[in-house]
TORBATOR-810414 format. One record per residue (C-alpha): residue in one letter; z, x, y. Coordinates in nm, 3 decimals. Example, Ala and Ser with C-alpha at 12.3 -4.5 7.8 and 13.67 -1.06 7.14 Angstrom:
! TORBATOR-810414
site residu A | pz 0.780 | px 1.230 | py -0.450 $
site residu S | pz 0.714 | px 1.367 | py -0.106 $
! end
This chain:
! TORBATOR-810414
site residu M | pz 7.742 | px -10.813 | py 0.443 $
site residu A | pz 7.895 | px -11.018 | py 0.720 $
site residu P | pz 8.108 | px -10.837 | py 0.970 $
site residu T | pz 8.471 | px -10.912 | py 0.951 $
site residu S | pz 8.672 | px -10.966 | py 1.272 $
site residu S | pz 9.001 | px -10.791 | py 1.301 $
site residu P | pz 9.296 | px -11.015 | py 1.370 $
site residu S | pz 9.405 | px -11.023 | py 1.739 $
site residu L | pz 9.726 | px -10.843 | py 1.812 $
site residu P | pz 9.996 | px -11.042 | py 1.997 $
site residu T | pz 10.026 | px -10.944 | py 2.364 $
site residu A | pz 10.363 | px -10.824 | py 2.483 $
site residu D | pz 10.541 | px -11.034 | py 2.746 $
site residu P | pz 10.563 | px -10.864 | py 3.083 $
site residu A | pz 10.895 | px -10.721 | py 3.180 $
site residu P | pz 11.115 | px -10.932 | py 3.412 $
site residu G | pz 11.057 | px -10.698 | py 3.707 $
site residu E | pz 10.680 | px -10.685 | py 3.668 $
site residu F | pz 10.605 | px -11.032 | py 3.818 $
site residu D | pz 10.436 | px -11.039 | py 4.159 $
site residu D | pz 10.696 | px -11.092 | py 4.434 $
site residu Y | pz 10.517 | px -11.305 | py 4.689 $
site residu M | pz 10.820 | px -11.316 | py 4.921 $
site residu S | pz 10.822 | px -10.940 | py 4.974 $
site residu M | pz 10.450 | px -10.896 | py 5.009 $
site residu T | pz 10.337 | px -10.718 | py 5.322 $
site residu V | pz 10.041 | px -10.853 | py 5.503 $
site residu T | pz 9.827 | px -10.577 | py 5.642 $
site residu E | pz 9.708 | px -10.613 | py 5.993 $
site residu P | pz 9.338 | px -10.658 | py 6.028 $
site residu T | pz 9.165 | px -10.345 | py 6.137 $
site residu E | pz 9.006 | px -10.340 | py 6.474 $
site residu S | pz 8.652 | px -10.438 | py 6.478 $
site residu S | pz 8.416 | px -10.150 | py 6.489 $
site residu E | pz 8.180 | px -10.354 | py 6.699 $
site residu K | pz 8.115 | px -10.217 | py 7.044 $
site residu E | pz 8.220 | px -10.411 | py 7.357 $
site residu T | pz 7.928 | px -10.599 | py 7.494 $
site residu Y | pz 7.820 | px -10.586 | py 7.853 $
site residu T | pz 7.941 | px -10.938 | py 7.921 $
site residu Q | pz 8.284 | px -10.870 | py 7.770 $
site residu R | pz 8.320 | px -10.545 | py 7.968 $
site residu R | pz 8.220 | px -10.720 | py 8.292 $
site residu I | pz 8.475 | px -11.001 | py 8.239 $
site residu R | pz 8.750 | px -10.749 | py 8.156 $
site residu K | pz 8.684 | px -10.540 | py 8.466 $
site residu Q | pz 8.672 | px -10.854 | py 8.681 $
site residu R | pz 9.015 | px -10.964 | py 8.555 $
site residu E | pz 9.161 | px -10.619 | py 8.614 $
site residu A | pz 9.021 | px -10.613 | py 8.968 $
site residu E | pz 9.166 | px -10.957 | py 9.040 $
site residu A | pz 9.508 | px -10.843 | py 8.913 $
site residu R | pz 9.499 | px -10.531 | py 9.134 $
site residu S | pz 9.382 | px -10.720 | py 9.442 $
site residu R | pz 9.649 | px -10.992 | py 9.416 $
site residu P | pz 9.925 | px -10.923 | py 9.676 $
site residu K | pz 10.268 | px -10.876 | py 9.524 $
site residu S | pz 10.557 | px -11.096 | py 9.626 $
site residu K | pz 10.872 | px -10.965 | py 9.790 $
site residu A | pz 11.064 | px -10.999 | py 9.467 $
site residu E | pz 10.803 | px -10.798 | py 9.277 $
site residu L | pz 10.795 | px -10.529 | py 9.546 $
site residu A | pz 11.176 | px -10.505 | py 9.546 $
site residu A | pz 11.185 | px -10.484 | py 9.167 $
site residu A | pz 10.919 | px -10.212 | py 9.167 $
site residu A | pz 11.106 | px -10.016 | py 9.434 $
site residu A | pz 11.433 | px -10.044 | py 9.242 $
site residu A | pz 11.266 | px -9.932 | py 8.921 $
site residu A | pz 11.106 | px -9.634 | py 9.095 $
site residu R | pz 11.438 | px -9.539 | py 9.257 $
site residu D | pz 11.628 | px -9.561 | py 8.928 $
site residu D | pz 11.360 | px -9.360 | py 8.754 $
site residu A | pz 11.374 | px -9.090 | py 9.022 $
site residu L | pz 11.756 | px -9.074 | py 9.014 $
site residu S | pz 11.763 | px -9.047 | py 8.635 $
site residu T | pz 11.521 | px -8.755 | py 8.635 $
site residu A | pz 11.648 | px -8.407 | py 8.709 $
site residu L | pz 11.478 | px -8.191 | py 8.966 $
site residu P | pz 11.194 | px -7.995 | py 8.809 $
site residu N | pz 11.190 | px -7.617 | py 8.836 $
site residu T | pz 10.878 | px -7.637 | py 9.048 $
site residu S | pz 11.057 | px -7.846 | py 9.316 $
site residu K | pz 11.107 | px -7.677 | py 9.649 $
site residu G | pz 11.463 | px -7.809 | py 9.669 $
site residu F | pz 11.550 | px -7.675 | py 9.324 $
site residu Q | pz 11.410 | px -7.333 | py 9.412 $
site residu M | pz 11.621 | px -7.320 | py 9.732 $
site residu M | pz 11.936 | px -7.416 | py 9.539 $
site residu A | pz 11.857 | px -7.159 | py 9.270 $
site residu K | pz 11.840 | px -6.885 | py 9.534 $
site residu L | pz 12.192 | px -6.989 | py 9.643 $
site residu G | pz 12.326 | px -6.947 | py 9.290 $
site residu F | pz 12.287 | px -7.297 | py 9.144 $
site residu R | pz 12.231 | px -7.329 | py 8.771 $
site residu P | pz 12.132 | px -7.651 | py 8.590 $
site residu G | pz 12.444 | px -7.830 | py 8.459 $
site residu A | pz 12.681 | px -7.630 | py 8.682 $
site residu A | pz 12.892 | px -7.776 | py 8.963 $
site residu L | pz 12.820 | px -7.733 | py 9.329 $
site residu G | pz 13.040 | px -7.505 | py 9.535 $
site residu A | pz 13.270 | px -7.226 | py 9.435 $
site residu P | pz 13.332 | px -7.186 | py 9.058 $
site residu S | pz 13.708 | px -7.176 | py 9.122 $
site residu N | pz 13.708 | px -7.531 | py 9.264 $
site residu P | pz 13.815 | px -7.773 | py 8.985 $
site residu N | pz 13.710 | px -8.080 | py 9.186 $
site residu A | pz 13.352 | px -7.967 | py 9.234 $
site residu R | pz 13.095 | px -8.239 | py 9.167 $
site residu T | pz 12.861 | px -8.209 | py 8.872 $
site residu E | pz 12.676 | px -8.531 | py 8.943 $
site residu P | pz 12.503 | px -8.636 | py 9.265 $
site residu L | pz 12.643 | px -8.909 | py 9.487 $
site residu N | pz 12.546 | px -9.264 | py 9.405 $
site residu I | pz 12.306 | px -9.432 | py 9.640 $
site residu S | pz 12.413 | px -9.760 | py 9.799 $
site residu V | pz 12.107 | px -9.937 | py 9.935 $
site residu K | pz 12.163 | px -10.114 | py 10.267 $
site residu E | pz 11.962 | px -10.435 | py 10.269 $
site residu D | pz 12.060 | px -10.580 | py 10.609 $
site residu R | pz 11.991 | px -10.462 | py 10.963 $
site residu G | pz 12.354 | px -10.422 | py 11.072 $
site residu G | pz 12.508 | px -10.097 | py 11.183 $
site residu V | pz 12.692 | px -9.857 | py 10.956 $
site residu G | pz 13.036 | px -10.000 | py 11.043 $
site residu M | pz 12.927 | px -10.363 | py 11.051 $
site residu Q | pz 13.080 | px -10.451 | py 10.712 $
site residu N | pz 13.416 | px -10.299 | py 10.807 $
site residu E | pz 13.410 | px -10.491 | py 11.135 $
site residu K | pz 13.332 | px -10.816 | py 10.954 $
site residu K | pz 13.616 | px -10.754 | py 10.710 $
site residu R | pz 13.854 | px -10.683 | py 10.998 $
site residu K | pz 13.756 | px -11.003 | py 11.181 $
site residu F | pz 13.787 | px -11.204 | py 10.860 $
site residu R | pz 14.139 | px -11.068 | py 10.801 $
site residu E | pz 14.236 | px -11.150 | py 11.158 $
site residu E | pz 14.104 | px -11.505 | py 11.122 $
site residu V | pz 14.296 | px -11.554 | py 10.796 $
site residu Q | pz 14.614 | px -11.417 | py 10.952 $
site residu G | pz 14.564 | px -11.637 | py 11.260 $
site residu V | pz 14.521 | px -11.948 | py 11.045 $
site residu E | pz 14.833 | px -11.859 | py 10.846 $
site residu K | pz 15.037 | px -11.802 | py 11.163 $
site residu K | pz 14.912 | px -12.129 | py 11.312 $
site residu R | pz 15.004 | px -12.317 | py 10.994 $
site residu K | pz 15.354 | px -12.168 | py 10.992 $
site residu A | pz 15.396 | px -12.242 | py 11.363 $
site residu E | pz 15.284 | px -12.603 | py 11.316 $
site residu E | pz 15.519 | px -12.639 | py 11.020 $
site residu G | pz 15.805 | px -12.498 | py 11.226 $
site residu D | pz 15.718 | px -12.723 | py 11.523 $
site residu Y | pz 15.707 | px -13.028 | py 11.295 $
site residu R | pz 16.047 | px -12.954 | py 11.148 $
site residu E | pz 16.192 | px -12.887 | py 11.491 $
site residu R | pz 16.043 | px -13.210 | py 11.628 $
site residu V | pz 16.174 | px -13.418 | py 11.337 $
site residu S | pz 16.518 | px -13.261 | py 11.374 $
site residu R | pz 16.516 | px -13.327 | py 11.748 $
site residu E | pz 16.411 | px -13.690 | py 11.703 $
site residu R | pz 16.680 | px -13.742 | py 11.440 $
site residu E | pz 16.942 | px -13.595 | py 11.673 $
site residu E | pz 16.827 | px -13.812 | py 11.966 $
site residu K | pz 16.846 | px -14.122 | py 11.748 $
site residu R | pz 17.199 | px -14.030 | py 11.638 $
site residu V | pz 17.310 | px -13.970 | py 12.000 $
site residu E | pz 17.166 | px -14.307 | py 12.108 $
site residu G | pz 17.366 | px -14.476 | py 11.833 $
site residu L | pz 17.685 | px -14.304 | py 11.950 $
site residu F | pz 17.605 | px -14.403 | py 12.310 $
site residu G | pz 17.573 | px -14.768 | py 12.210 $
site residu G | pz 17.906 | px -14.756 | py 12.025 $
site residu A | pz 18.078 | px -14.593 | py 12.323 $
site residu M | pz 17.944 | px -14.864 | py 12.557 $
site residu R | pz 18.088 | px -15.136 | py 12.333 $
site residu V | pz 18.426 | px -14.958 | py 12.322 $
site residu L | pz 18.437 | px -14.929 | py 12.701 $
site residu E | pz 18.335 | px -15.293 | py 12.737 $
site residu G | pz 18.619 | px -15.401 | py 12.511 $
site residu L | pz 18.870 | px -15.198 | py 12.716 $
site residu E | pz 18.752 | px -15.310 | py 13.062 $
site residu Q | pz 18.661 | px -15.669 | py 12.978 $
site residu P | pz 18.868 | px -15.797 | py 12.684 $
site residu E | pz 18.743 | px -16.092 | py 12.485 $
site residu G | pz 18.834 | px -16.419 | py 12.657 $
site residu G | pz 18.863 | px -16.254 | py 12.999 $
site residu D | pz 18.682 | px -16.364 | py 13.315 $
site residu K | pz 18.311 | px -16.285 | py 13.317 $
site residu V | pz 18.190 | px -16.077 | py 13.610 $
site residu P | pz 17.838 | px -16.053 | py 13.754 $
site residu V | pz 17.609 | px -15.790 | py 13.607 $
site residu K | pz 17.596 | px -15.589 | py 13.930 $
site residu K | pz 17.975 | px -15.557 | py 13.936 $
site residu V | pz 18.000 | px -15.428 | py 13.580 $
site residu N | pz 18.070 | px -15.059 | py 13.537 $
site residu V | pz 17.734 | px -14.879 | py 13.528 $
site residu L | pz 17.841 | px -14.686 | py 13.221 $
site residu W | pz 17.811 | px -14.999 | py 13.005 $
site residu R | pz 17.604 | px -15.221 | py 13.236 $
site residu G | pz 17.294 | px -15.151 | py 13.030 $
site residu L | pz 17.456 | px -15.325 | py 12.734 $
site residu V | pz 17.516 | px -15.638 | py 12.942 $
site residu R | pz 17.162 | px -15.638 | py 13.082 $
site residu E | pz 17.011 | px -15.598 | py 12.737 $
site residu R | pz 17.224 | px -15.887 | py 12.612 $
site residu C | pz 17.117 | px -16.107 | py 12.905 $
site residu E | pz 16.749 | px -16.028 | py 12.847 $
site residu K | pz 16.776 | px -16.126 | py 12.481 $
site residu E | pz 16.953 | px -16.448 | py 12.572 $
site residu R | pz 16.693 | px -16.528 | py 12.839 $
site residu G | pz 16.410 | px -16.473 | py 12.595 $
site residu R | pz 16.573 | px -16.684 | py 12.328 $
site residu R | pz 16.637 | px -16.964 | py 12.577 $
site residu A | pz 16.281 | px -16.951 | py 12.705 $
site residu R | pz 16.138 | px -16.985 | py 12.352 $
site residu Y | pz 16.368 | px -17.275 | py 12.279 $
site residu D | pz 16.283 | px -17.457 | py 12.602 $
site residu L | pz 15.912 | px -17.401 | py 12.545 $
site residu H | pz 15.939 | px -17.552 | py 12.201 $
site residu Q | pz 16.125 | px -17.853 | py 12.344 $
site residu S | pz 15.872 | px -17.901 | py 12.623 $
site residu L | pz 15.581 | px -17.917 | py 12.378 $
site residu S | pz 15.744 | px -18.202 | py 12.185 $
site residu R | pz 15.824 | px -18.429 | py 12.482 $
site residu N | pz 15.638 | px -18.626 | py 12.748 $
site residu A | pz 15.608 | px -18.447 | py 13.082 $
site residu A | pz 15.683 | px -18.772 | py 13.271 $
site residu Y | pz 16.008 | px -18.822 | py 13.085 $
site residu D | pz 16.318 | px -18.751 | py 13.295 $
site residu D | pz 16.614 | px -18.644 | py 13.090 $
site residu P | pz 16.944 | px -18.687 | py 13.274 $
site residu E | pz 17.103 | px -18.424 | py 13.049 $
site residu E | pz 16.868 | px -18.149 | py 13.161 $
site residu D | pz 17.044 | px -17.845 | py 13.294 $
site residu E | pz 16.928 | px -17.558 | py 13.511 $
site residu H | pz 16.766 | px -17.368 | py 13.227 $
site residu D | pz 16.575 | px -17.678 | py 13.111 $
site residu R | pz 16.431 | px -17.736 | py 13.456 $
site residu Q | pz 16.330 | px -17.370 | py 13.485 $
site residu A | pz 16.153 | px -17.383 | py 13.150 $
site residu L | pz 15.966 | px -17.701 | py 13.243 $
site residu G | pz 15.858 | px -17.555 | py 13.576 $
site residu R | pz 16.057 | px -17.801 | py 13.785 $
site residu E | pz 16.279 | px -17.532 | py 13.930 $
site residu E | pz 16.204 | px -17.172 | py 14.018 $
site residu E | pz 16.382 | px -16.915 | py 13.810 $
site residu D | pz 16.588 | px -16.650 | py 13.983 $
site residu V | pz 16.410 | px -16.320 | py 13.958 $
site residu E | pz 16.638 | px -16.037 | py 13.846 $
site residu E | pz 16.679 | px -15.777 | py 14.114 $
site residu E | pz 16.615 | px -15.411 | py 14.040 $
site residu D | pz 16.921 | px -15.207 | py 13.959 $
site residu E | pz 16.854 | px -14.857 | py 14.093 $
site residu E | pz 17.199 | px -14.733 | py 13.997 $
site residu L | pz 17.153 | px -14.836 | py 13.634 $
site residu D | pz 16.797 | px -14.701 | py 13.619 $
site residu K | pz 16.915 | px -14.367 | py 13.752 $
site residu F | pz 17.193 | px -14.353 | py 13.493 $
site residu L | pz 16.959 | px -14.445 | py 13.206 $
site residu S | pz 16.715 | px -14.174 | py 13.313 $
site residu L | pz 16.967 | px -13.909 | py 13.208 $
site residu S | pz 16.949 | px -13.751 | py 12.865 $
site residu G | pz 17.138 | px -13.911 | py 12.578 $
site residu K | pz 17.395 | px -13.630 | py 12.562 $
site residu D | pz 17.468 | px -13.653 | py 12.935 $
site residu R | pz 17.515 | px -14.029 | py 12.924 $
site residu L | pz 17.736 | px -13.999 | py 12.616 $
site residu G | pz 17.940 | px -13.724 | py 12.784 $
site residu R | pz 18.007 | px -13.938 | py 13.089 $
site residu L | pz 18.112 | px -14.231 | py 12.872 $
site residu V | pz 18.347 | px -14.019 | py 12.661 $
site residu G | pz 18.497 | px -13.866 | py 12.976 $
site residu C | pz 18.556 | px -14.208 | py 13.131 $
site residu L | pz 18.729 | px -14.332 | py 12.816 $
site residu R | pz 18.962 | px -14.030 | py 12.815 $
site residu E | pz 19.043 | px -14.022 | py 13.187 $
site residu E | pz 19.077 | px -14.392 | py 13.264 $
site residu H | pz 19.188 | px -14.542 | py 12.931 $
site residu Q | pz 19.338 | px -14.245 | py 12.741 $
site residu Y | pz 19.103 | px -14.327 | py 12.454 $
site residu C | pz 18.938 | px -14.057 | py 12.241 $
site residu F | pz 18.602 | px -14.173 | py 12.120 $
site residu W | pz 18.595 | px -13.908 | py 11.847 $
site residu C | pz 18.945 | px -13.982 | py 11.720 $
site residu K | pz 18.889 | px -14.361 | py 11.754 $
site residu F | pz 19.242 | px -14.388 | py 11.888 $
site residu K | pz 19.404 | px -14.496 | py 12.218 $
site residu Y | pz 19.690 | px -14.268 | py 12.322 $
site residu D | pz 20.000 | px -14.368 | py 12.518 $
site residu D | pz 19.981 | px -14.109 | py 12.796 $
site residu E | pz 19.734 | px -13.884 | py 12.972 $
site residu K | pz 19.837 | px -13.578 | py 12.769 $
site residu M | pz 19.686 | px -13.734 | py 12.456 $
site residu E | pz 19.890 | px -13.514 | py 12.226 $
site residu G | pz 19.735 | px -13.478 | py 11.882 $
site residu C | pz 19.372 | px -13.490 | py 12.000 $
site residu P | pz 19.185 | px -13.176 | py 11.885 $
site residu G | pz 18.966 | px -13.154 | py 12.194 $
site residu L | pz 18.697 | px -13.302 | py 12.417 $
site residu E | pz 18.385 | px -13.229 | py 12.209 $
site residu E | pz 18.266 | px -13.374 | py 11.882 $
site residu D | pz 18.267 | px -13.032 | py 11.715 $
site residu D | pz 18.640 | px -13.002 | py 11.779 $
site residu H | pz 18.702 | px -13.303 | py 11.553 $
site residu D | pz 18.532 | px -13.167 | py 11.239 $
! end
């Protein structure tokens, strides 16, 4: 009788959580080899270690090692076997307690911090450097303020001098109009009042320069052998046919112009008041010497 095979039972599907999770699998580290280190490997290892120990450390490495050792020592409390701890214990110190009398609320419970000095200067060198730096900064600031004040003072002084020179020029023209009216007889420069003689000399110098430029331009456009019957004295001087009169030095005028602007203006204003009864500040000519109605002699009196 032939054997009958039993029908195969259907296999159940695995549960959803029973699949292998390859993402969360842990990879085990390989175990160290149980093989012994050979002679060659041991010799190479010891040679490398000897080379590392014999290599001199750089300054940076030495400083880092010293800092690490110092920090490690400061973070470690004194052991009970330390001589210093034993001496402090005999004086009544207990670990975690403050130094000094128990009644002192400001007693220190932590040691003082160490500040490493890396330069070769003295103890007070940093304070001295700070003091010198502050003095230099203060000196620079004072110098800047002084220069700023000097600049403002200089600009104000120059502006005032320019204003006084303008008033002096106006006073000279007023005195000229009073002593030599328009259409009157011209007088030589040396006989003009020294108070406004500078105005006349400046005008003569400008006229002489203008005439010289004109005559030079005319001489360049004409034949040197040509004789013009209409030539005057200035033409002959420009063409070199007649010597020009050299202006003599006027010591009196030079001495007057060497005075300050305020002094020259004061003398002009005084002359106008005393000799012509004219107030330069009022811009008015009075009838008599009393000059009634004039506030005063100075400019400030007429504000």
